[in-house]
N, C-alpha and C positions, 0 to 999 in steps of 0.2 A: 239609754240610746240603743236603738236596734243594731243588730250585727251588721246589716247591710250599710247603714249610715256610718257606722264606726269604721268599716273597711274603706268606704269612699273617702272619708276624711283623712285616714291614714295614707291612702294613695296620693291624695292631693298634697299632703304635707311632704311626702317623699320628693315630689317635684320641686318644692320650694327650698329644699336644703342646698346650701352653697356647695359648689364643687370643691373637692379636696385636691391637694397637690398630687397625690397618687393617681387620681382619676385623670387629671389634666396631663400628667407625664405619660400615662399609658397611651394617650392619643398623640404624643409627640409635640405637645404644645408647651411653650414657655409662659412666663408671667410678665404682663405689661404693667409698668409702674408709672404713676402720674403724680407730680407734686402739685397740690391744689394751691400752693402759695405762689410759685413762680412759673409753673407750666412746664418745667423740665420733665422729660420722660425718658424711660429706658426699658429694655427687655432683659429680664434676669432668667437664667437657665433654671428650669424646674428641678433638675438633678442637684444643683448646688443648694437650693432651698430645702429639698427633701433631706439632704445630709445634715442640715442644721435643725429643721423644724419637724421632720417626720412626714410620712405619706398621708396621715390623717388630718393634717392641718388645713383648715378652710382657707381658700384663696383670698376672700375679701379681708380676712383678719391679718394677712401678711403685712399690710401697710402700717399697722400699729407698731410693728417691730422695726420699721425702716425709717431712714431719714434721707432727704434729698442731698445728692452729692454736689449740687450747685449752690443752694442757699442754706443748706443744713436744716431746712424745715422738717417738721415731723408730721405734717398733714399730707400723707401719701395714700393714694387710692391704688388698689391692685385688682386686676382681673385677668382671666386667661387671654393670651395673645392669639386669639383665633385668626386663622388665615382670612384675608379679605379678597374681594374680587378685584382689588386695585382701584385706582382713581377713576371716577366716572368722567368720561370725556365728552359725552353728549347730553345736554340738558334740554331735550325736546322743547 
């Protein structure tokens, strides 16, 4: 494989890597958790997760270590709790 193609593939792979707790916390963002079993959701502080899992822990993998506080299910999805623009009020 040529050097240029190798660099292009490496750059593309860098963009596909999951965000880590440290990266998300540096932006002041917490973690949104969603139970795929009952739909219960909550936001967990990034700082408390870093204390337990470390800064390098990938955000999508956090759900494997959690359970729902409502139904005790273990099918929990996690993602950064990015700020939103709010509810859309006008639907043209």
